[in-house]
VEXPA-413824 format. One record per residue (C-alpha): residue number from 1; residue in one letter; x, y, z. Coordinates in steps of 0.2 Angstrom, whole numbers, plus 5000, padded with zeros to 4 digits. Each point is the difference from the previous one (the first is absolute). Layout:
VEXPA-413824
<site num="NUM" residu="a" east="X" north="Y" up="Z"/>
...
end
This chain:
VEXPA-413824
<site num="1" residu="m" east="5468" north="5547" up="5503"/>
<site num="2" residu="s" east="4999" north="4988" up="4985"/>
<site num="3" residu="p" east="4983" north="4998" up="4993"/>
<site num="4" residu="a" east="5006" north="4983" up="4994"/>
<site num="5" residu="l" east="5002" north="4995" up="5019"/>
<site num="6" residu="e" east="4982" north="5006" up="5004"/>
<site num="7" residu="t" east="4993" north="4990" up="4985"/>
<site num="8" residu="v" east="5009" north="4984" up="5006"/>
<site num="9" residu="l" east="4994" north="5003" up="5017"/>
<site num="10" residu="a" east="4982" north="5003" up="4995"/>
<site num="11" residu="k" east="5001" north="4983" up="4988"/>
<site num="12" residu="a" east="5006" north="4990" up="5014"/>
<site num="13" residu="g" east="4985" north="5007" up="5011"/>
<site num="14" residu="l" east="5012" north="5008" up="5013"/>
<site num="15" residu="q" east="4991" north="5012" up="5010"/>
<site num="16" residu="v" east="5016" north="5011" up="5002"/>
<site num="17" residu="s" east="5009" north="5016" up="4993"/>
<site num="18" residu="p" east="5016" north="4998" up="4991"/>
<site num="19" residu="d" east="5008" north="5009" up="5014"/>
<site num="20" residu="e" east="4993" north="4988" up="5013"/>
<site num="21" residu="f" east="5005" north="4985" up="4990"/>
<site num="22" residu="l" east="5018" north="5006" up="4998"/>
<site num="23" residu="a" east="5000" north="5003" up="5019"/>
<site num="24" residu="l" east="4994" north="4982" up="5004"/>
<site num="25" residu="v" east="5013" north="4993" up="4988"/>
<site num="26" residu="t" east="5015" north="5010" up="5008"/>
<site num="27" residu="d" east="4994" north="4994" up="5017"/>
<site num="28" residu="a" east="4998" north="4983" up="4994"/>
<site num="29" residu="a" east="5018" north="5000" up="4992"/>
<site num="30" residu="r" east="5007" north="5008" up="5016"/>
<site num="31" residu="r" east="4993" north="4987" up="5012"/>
<site num="32" residu="l" east="5000" north="4983" up="4988"/>
<site num="33" residu="a" east="5019" north="4998" up="4999"/>
<site num="34" residu="p" east="5016" north="5009" up="4997"/>
<site num="35" residu="p" east="5003" north="5004" up="4981"/>
<site num="36" residu="h" east="5016" north="4989" up="5000"/>
<site num="37" residu="p" east="5000" north="4986" up="5013"/>
<site num="38" residu="e" east="5014" north="4989" up="5004"/>
<site num="39" residu="p" east="4994" north="4983" up="5000"/>
<site num="40" residu="a" east="5015" north="4993" up="5010"/>
<site num="41" residu="t" east="4996" north="5011" up="5014"/>
<site num="42" residu="y" east="4984" north="4989" up="5005"/>
<site num="43" residu="f" east="5012" north="4985" up="5002"/>
<site num="44" residu="t" east="5012" north="4994" up="5012"/>
<site num="45" residu="p" east="5017" north="4997" up="4994"/>
<site num="46" residu="d" east="4998" north="4981" up="4999"/>
<site num="47" residu="q" east="4983" north="5003" up="4991"/>
<site num="48" residu="q" east="5009" north="5011" up="4988"/>
<site num="49" residu="a" east="5014" north="4987" up="4996"/>
<site num="50" residu="a" east="4987" north="4986" up="4998"/>
<site num="51" residu="l" east="4989" north="5011" up="4988"/>
<site num="52" residu="t" east="5015" north="5006" up="4990"/>
<site num="53" residu="d" east="5006" north="4982" up="4998"/>
<site num="54" residu="v" east="4984" north="4995" up="4993"/>
<site num="55" residu="g" east="5001" north="5013" up="4987"/>
<site num="56" residu="l" east="4989" north="5014" up="5006"/>
<site num="57" residu="d" east="5006" north="5018" up="4997"/>
<site num="58" residu="l" east="4999" north="5010" up="5016"/>
<site num="59" residu="s" east="5007" north="5016" up="4993"/>
<site num="60" residu="p" east="4990" north="5016" up="5003"/>
<site num="61" residu="a" east="4987" north="5004" up="4987"/>
<site num="62" residu="g" east="5004" north="5014" up="4987"/>
<site num="63" residu="p" east="4989" north="5013" up="4991"/>
<site num="64" residu="a" east="4996" north="4987" up="4987"/>
<site num="65" residu="d" east="4991" north="4989" up="5013"/>
<site num="66" residu="a" east="4988" north="5014" up="5004"/>
<site num="67" residu="r" east="4985" north="4995" up="4989"/>
<site num="68" residu="p" east="4994" north="4987" up="5012"/>
<site num="69" residu="r" east="5001" north="5012" up="5015"/>
<site num="70" residu="t" east="4990" north="5013" up="4990"/>
<site num="71" residu="r" east="4986" north="4988" up="4995"/>
<site num="72" residu="t" east="5000" north="4996" up="5019"/>
<site num="73" residu="v" east="4998" north="5018" up="5005"/>
<site num="74" residu="v" east="4987" north="5004" up="4988"/>
<site num="75" residu="a" east="4990" north="4985" up="5005"/>
<site num="76" residu="h" east="5001" north="5004" up="5017"/>
<site num="77" residu="a" east="4995" north="5017" up="4997"/>
<site num="78" residu="v" east="4984" north="4994" up="4991"/>
<site num="79" residu="l" east="4996" north="4987" up="5012"/>
<site num="80" residu="r" east="5001" north="5014" up="5014"/>
<site num="81" residu="d" east="4989" north="5012" up="4990"/>
<site num="82" residu="s" east="4987" north="4988" up="4996"/>
<site num="83" residu="a" east="4998" north="4993" up="5018"/>
<site num="84" residu="l" east="4986" north="5005" up="5010"/>
<site num="85" residu="t" east="5000" north="5006" up="5018"/>
<site num="86" residu="v" east="4990" north="4991" up="5014"/>
<site num="87" residu="n" east="4986" north="5013" up="4998"/>
<site num="88" residu="e" east="4999" north="4997" up="4981"/>
<site num="89" residu="a" east="5000" north="4981" up="5001"/>
<site num="90" residu="a" east="4987" north="5001" up="5014"/>
<site num="91" residu="r" east="4989" north="5011" up="4989"/>
<site num="92" residu="q" east="5003" north="4988" up="4985"/>
<site num="93" residu="l" east="4995" north="4985" up="5011"/>
<site num="94" residu="q" east="4987" north="5009" up="5009"/>
<site num="95" residu="v" east="5007" north="4995" up="5017"/>
<site num="96" residu="d" east="5007" north="5009" up="5015"/>
<site num="97" residu="t" east="5018" north="5004" up="4999"/>
<site num="98" residu="s" east="5003" north="4989" up="5014"/>
<site num="99" residu="r" east="4995" north="4985" up="4990"/>
<site num="100" residu="i" east="5013" north="5005" up="4988"/>
<site num="101" residu="r" east="5013" north="5001" up="5013"/>
<site num="102" residu="h" east="4994" north="4983" up="5007"/>
<site num="103" residu="r" east="5002" north="4992" up="4982"/>
<site num="104" residu="l" east="5018" north="5007" up="4999"/>
<site num="105" residu="g" east="5004" north="4993" up="5017"/>
<site num="106" residu="v" east="4994" north="4982" up="4996"/>
<site num="107" residu="g" east="5008" north="5000" up="4982"/>
<site num="108" residu="r" east="4983" north="5001" up="4991"/>
<site num="109" residu="l" east="5005" north="5016" up="4991"/>
<site num="110" residu="v" east="5018" north="5005" up="4995"/>
<site num="111" residu="g" east="5007" north="5017" up="5004"/>
<site num="112" residu="w" east="5015" north="5009" up="5006"/>
<site num="113" residu="k" east="5004" north="5015" up="5012"/>
<site num="114" residu="d" east="5004" north="5016" up="4991"/>
<site num="115" residu="r" east="5004" north="5016" up="5011"/>
<site num="116" residu="g" east="4990" north="4992" up="5014"/>
<site num="117" residu="s" east="4985" north="4996" up="4990"/>
<site num="118" residu="w" east="4994" north="4984" up="4992"/>
<site num="119" residu="r" east="5000" north="4998" up="4981"/>
<site num="120" residu="l" east="4991" north="4987" up="4991"/>
<site num="121" residu="p" east="5004" north="4995" up="4982"/>
<site num="122" residu="a" east="4985" north="5002" up="4989"/>
<site num="123" residu="w" east="5002" north="4984" up="4990"/>
<site num="124" residu="q" east="4993" north="4990" up="5015"/>
<site num="125" residu="f" east="4983" north="5008" up="4998"/>
<site num="126" residu="a" east="4985" north="4998" up="4988"/>
<site num="127" residu="g" east="4985" north="5011" up="5001"/>
<site num="128" residu="t" east="4993" north="5001" up="5017"/>
<site num="129" residu="g" east="5009" north="4984" up="5005"/>
<site num="130" residu="v" east="5017" north="4992" up="5000"/>
<site num="131" residu="l" east="5006" north="4987" up="4987"/>
<site num="132" residu="p" east="4992" north="4983" up="5001"/>
<site num="133" residu="g" east="5012" north="4988" up="5008"/>
<site num="134" residu="l" east="5011" north="5014" up="5006"/>
<site num="135" residu="e" east="5003" north="4993" up="5018"/>
<site num="136" residu="t" east="5005" north="4983" up="4993"/>
<site num="137" residu="v" east="5013" north="5008" up="4989"/>
<site num="138" residu="l" east="5006" north="5012" up="5014"/>
<site num="139" residu="a" east="5001" north="4986" up="5013"/>
<site num="140" residu="a" east="5013" north="4991" up="4988"/>
<site num="141" residu="i" east="5012" north="5015" up="4997"/>
<site num="142" residu="p" east="5015" north="4998" up="5010"/>
<site num="143" residu="s" east="5000" north="5014" up="5014"/>
<site num="144" residu="d" east="5016" north="5007" up="4995"/>
<site num="145" residu="q" east="4994" north="5005" up="4983"/>
<site num="146" residu="p" east="4998" north="5020" up="4997"/>
<site num="147" residu="a" east="4985" north="5008" up="4993"/>
<site num="148" residu="l" east="5008" north="5004" up="4984"/>
<site num="149" residu="v" east="5005" north="4981" up="4997"/>
<site num="150" residu="v" east="4982" north="4995" up="5005"/>
<site num="151" residu="a" east="4993" north="5013" up="4988"/>
<site num="152" residu="a" east="5012" north="4995" up="4986"/>
<site num="153" residu="f" east="4994" north="4982" up="5002"/>
<site num="154" residu="m" east="4982" north="5003" up="5001"/>
<site num="155" residu="t" east="5001" north="5011" up="4983"/>
<site num="156" residu="t" east="5012" north="4990" up="4990"/>
<site num="157" residu="l" east="4994" north="4987" up="4987"/>
<site num="158" residu="q" east="5002" north="4983" up="5006"/>
<site num="159" residu="e" east="5000" north="4984" up="4988"/>
<site num="160" residu="d" east="4993" north="4989" up="5013"/>
<site num="161" residu="l" east="4984" north="5012" up="5002"/>
<site num="162" residu="p" east="4992" north="5000" up="4983"/>
<site num="163" residu="v" east="4984" north="5009" up="4997"/>
<site num="164" residu="d" east="4991" north="4996" up="4983"/>
<site num="165" residu="g" east="5016" north="4990" up="4995"/>
<site num="166" residu="k" east="5012" north="5015" up="5003"/>
<site num="167" residu="p" east="5011" north="5004" up="5015"/>
<site num="168" residu="a" east="4992" north="5011" up="5012"/>
<site num="169" residu="t" east="5005" north="5010" up="5016"/>
<site num="170" residu="p" east="4996" north="4992" up="5017"/>
<site num="171" residu="r" east="4989" north="5015" up="5002"/>
<site num="172" residu="d" east="4990" north="4996" up="4983"/>
<site num="173" residu="w" east="5001" north="4981" up="5004"/>
<site num="174" residu="l" east="4990" north="5004" up="5017"/>
<site num="175" residu="l" east="4989" north="5013" up="4992"/>
<site num="176" residu="a" east="4995" north="4986" up="4987"/>
<site num="177" residu="g" east="4995" north="4988" up="5013"/>
<site num="178" residu="g" east="5016" north="4989" up="4999"/>
<site num="179" residu="d" east="5005" north="4989" up="5014"/>
<site num="180" residu="p" east="5009" north="5011" up="5013"/>
<site num="181" residu="r" east="5011" north="4985" up="5006"/>
<site num="182" residu="r" east="5008" north="5000" up="4983"/>
<site num="183" residu="a" east="5005" north="5019" up="5002"/>
<site num="184" residu="a" east="5005" north="4996" up="5019"/>
<site num="185" residu="d" east="5011" north="4985" up="4994"/>
<site num="186" residu="l" east="5010" north="5012" up="4989"/>
<site num="187" residu="a" east="5000" north="5014" up="5013"/>
<site num="188" residu="s" east="5008" north="4988" up="5012"/>
<site num="189" residu="t" east="5016" north="4999" up="4991"/>
<site num="190" residu="l" east="5002" north="5020" up="5000"/>
<site num="191" residu="g" east="5018" north="5003" up="5006"/>
<site num="192" residu="t" east="5007" north="4983" up="4996"/>
<site num="193" residu="p" east="5014" north="4998" up="4987"/>
<site num="194" residu="a" east="4994" north="4993" up="4983"/>
end
């Protein structure tokens, strides 16, 4: 295996071997989407006609369109690898595993089922607790948003959340003591057209 990949994984803080990482990427690629989806198949003939009339191109994606898909597959693999199990989250928060499952059930933690077991993205934890104001932000996120979208939002710089005069991620905003309602207002728009 490539020493360069080992170096990249180590620098990223990922506790996974290159072979395991590549297996995660392969699995994510297989599950996320077909390599060349045909957008038109998602719409009825009437919808296709309306969308085409307003200038949308519903032709199949080609090999040149693979880069965004590749970024998504890699992001998904990293999110999965860095996520905590229920047991790991319970240890970190110093609570029983039933408390973690309860928090997942009522939306006070975010996670997804992977091969029958819960995975909890690491971005929502801070030391032996959760991010301050996390519940407020999670309550505002539309329920149809997948974990990868939520993770991307929480770890992407936002102009509307400055810390020391510079854009900050919602995660850093909350860690710096920012008002969780401001981050929640932004989170409530996830999945809506810009």
